[in-house]
N, C-alpha and C positions, 0 to 999 in steps of 0.2 A: 191241795184239798185238805180238809180237816174233818175227822169223824167225831160226832157228838152222840153219846148215848146216855140213857138214864134208867137205872134199875133201883133207884133209891126209895121208891114209894112216895115221893113228893115231886111237885112241879119245880123246875129250875129255870128262871128267865136268864139265859146266858147272854153275856155281852162281851164282844171283842173290841178293845180300844184300838184306835188308829186306823181302822179299816171298816168297810161295809162288805158284807158277804151275800152270796146268793145260794139258795137251797138247790142242790142237784138231785138228791134222793131223800125221801122220808119213808122210814120203815121198809127200805128196799125197793120202793116204787119210784121210778124217775119222775121228777117234776115236769108238769106239762103246762101249756098256756103261757100267760105272762110271767116273766121272771119274778121270783119271790126274793127280792132283796131285803136285807134286814140289818138293823143295828143291834137289836136284842131279839132273842128267839126263845119263846116259851117251850121248854122241852118237858113234855108230860112224862109221867112214869111209864116205862116200857117203850118209849119212842127212841128212835135212832135217826140221825141225819148225816148226810154227807154234804158238806158245804164247800164253796170255793170263794177265794178272795184274791185280788191282785196284790201281790207283795211289792208295793211301790212306795212304802213309807218307812224307811229304815229306822230301827229303834228296838227297844225292849218294851213290849206291850203287854198289858194285863188282859186276860180272858177270865171272867169271873161270873158267879151267880149274883144277880141283882137283889136277891134276898140277903141283906147284909149279914144277918146271923149265919147264913150258910157260908158266905165268903169268910167270915171271921173264924169259922170252924175248918177252913181249909179248902173250900171249893173255889180255888183260884189256880190259874196256870199262867205261864208267861210264854209269849211268842217272841222269840229272839231271832233277829236276822244274823246270818252267818257273818262273822267278822266284827260283830258288835258285842262288846263284852262289858260295857259300863253304861250307866244312865247318862243321858245327855243333860247339859246345862241349859237353862233358859237363856236364850240369846246366843247360843253357840252356833257353830257352822256345820251342823249335822245334816243339813239338807232334808230334814223330815218336817212333817206338818203336825205340830202338837195340837192336842184337842183344846 
C-alpha cells in the first residue's frame, strides 16, 4: 500500500507511472461500492488516501504531481523495486512493461 496526503493548500493530481492503483481509504473512510481504480488521482487540500497496487512491473518508476510546475519544484518521488538500482535500457531484458 501507499499513503498519499496533502496539506499544501493546493490540489495535486498525483500520477504513478508503470502501475494502476485502487483507493482503499479516503480521509480514513474505507472505499465502498465499485473499486476506484486510477491512473491519476486528484488529491485535494486536506485529503489523505491509502491506495494499493500490484507490484508486478519491476523498475524505477516516477510518482509525481501532474501540475508540471509542482513537479519541477520537487513534488516527485520514485517507486523502486528491491534489487533494481539502475534505469533500464530501451530494448533490454528487464521483463518490465514500459509506458
